[in-house]
C-alpha positions as CSV (number, residue, x, y, z in Angstrom):
1,M,-14.4,-4.6,-11.8
2,G,-16.9,-7.1,-10.4
3,V,-17.6,-8.0,-6.8
4,H,-14.7,-10.4,-6.7
5,E,-12.3,-8.0,-8.4
6,E,-12.9,-4.9,-6.4
7,L,-9.1,-4.1,-6.3
8,E,-6.7,-3.8,-9.2
9,I,-3.0,-3.6,-8.5
10,K,-0.4,-2.5,-11.0
11,I,3.4,-2.9,-10.3
12,V,6.0,-0.5,-11.6
13,K,9.6,-1.1,-10.7
14,S,11.8,2.0,-10.8
15,G,14.8,3.5,-9.2
16,E,18.4,2.5,-9.0
17,Q,18.8,-1.1,-10.3
18,N,15.0,-1.6,-9.7
19,R,15.5,-1.5,-5.9
20,D,12.4,0.7,-5.6
21,V,9.0,-0.8,-6.3
22,K,5.9,1.2,-6.9
23,F,2.4,-0.2,-6.7
24,T,-0.7,1.6,-8.0
25,A,-3.9,0.4,-6.3
26,I,-7.3,1.0,-7.9
27,G,-10.7,0.4,-6.4
28,R,-11.7,-0.6,-2.9
29,V,-9.6,-2.1,-0.1
30,T,-12.1,-4.2,1.8
31,T,-12.0,-7.3,3.9
32,L,-12.2,-9.4,0.7
33,S,-9.5,-7.5,-1.3
34,A,-7.1,-6.7,1.6
35,E,-5.6,-10.2,1.2
36,K,-4.7,-9.5,-2.4
37,L,-3.0,-6.2,-1.4
38,D,-1.1,-8.0,1.4
39,S,0.1,-10.7,-1.0
40,Y,1.6,-8.1,-3.4
41,L,3.2,-6.0,-0.7
42,S,4.6,-9.0,1.2
43,E,6.3,-10.3,-1.9
44,M,8.4,-7.1,-2.1
45,I,9.8,-7.3,1.5
46,K,13.2,-8.8,0.6
47,P,16.8,-7.7,0.9
48,E,17.1,-6.3,-2.7
49,T,14.2,-3.9,-2.2
50,G,15.1,-0.3,-1.2
51,T,11.7,1.4,-1.1
52,I,8.1,0.3,-1.5
53,I,5.7,3.0,-2.7
54,L,1.9,2.5,-2.7
55,N,0.0,5.0,-4.8
56,M,-3.6,5.2,-3.5
57,A,-4.9,8.0,-5.6
58,D,-7.6,5.8,-7.1
59,I,-8.8,4.0,-3.9
60,S,-12.4,4.9,-3.1
61,L,-12.7,2.9,0.1
62,L,-10.1,1.8,2.7
63,T,-11.4,-0.4,5.5
64,S,-9.8,-1.5,8.8
65,A,-8.6,-4.6,6.9
66,G,-6.7,-2.4,4.5
67,I,-5.2,-0.4,7.4
68,R,-4.0,-3.6,9.0
69,V,-2.2,-4.6,5.7
70,I,-0.6,-1.1,5.5
71,L,0.6,-1.2,9.1
72,K,1.9,-4.7,8.7
73,T,3.8,-3.7,5.6
74,F,5.2,-0.6,7.3
75,K,6.4,-2.6,10.3
76,E,7.9,-5.5,8.3
77,S,9.6,-3.1,5.9
78,K,11.1,-1.0,8.7
79,K,12.4,-4.1,10.4
80,E,14.2,-5.1,7.1
81,G,15.6,-1.6,6.4
82,I,13.1,-0.9,3.6
83,K,11.4,2.4,3.2
84,F,7.6,2.2,2.8
85,F,5.2,5.0,2.2
86,I,1.8,5.9,0.6
87,E,1.9,8.3,-2.4
88,D,-0.9,10.5,-3.5
89,P,-3.7,9.2,-1.3
90,S,-7.3,9.8,-2.3
91,T,-9.4,12.0,-0.1
92,N,-11.0,9.0,1.4
93,V,-7.7,7.3,2.2
94,R,-6.3,10.5,3.6
95,N,-9.4,10.9,5.9
96,V,-9.2,7.3,7.1
97,L,-5.5,7.5,7.9
98,G,-6.1,10.9,9.5
99,L,-8.7,9.4,11.8
100,S,-6.5,6.5,12.7
101,A,-3.5,8.9,13.4
102,L,-1.4,7.3,10.7
103,Q,-1.3,10.1,8.2
104,Q,1.9,11.7,9.4
105,M,3.7,8.4,9.5
106,L,2.7,6.9,6.2
107,I,2.0,9.7,3.6
108,K,4.8,11.3,1.7
């Protein structure tokens, strides 16, 4: 991944009638790449989605821009009756979310 491609996102649909959507994010969520993450997650906030799962096991850096995207997705999902959570966060992600008091709310 080069400077412009610091975040890779893979989409895996699963669950009953593909109502659950799982994203695997790889790399760094910075000010530059947070927009890409936001775009992918925002596309899934629709009536036919039941759950959005964001696997962050391979995220080496999560900045405040990434936290904003995660919080925005959480709030919009909740408003639409969609479950949203982070799966298998890396140590760095867990530490950042812990510092921002979001760990309990977002990590499953």
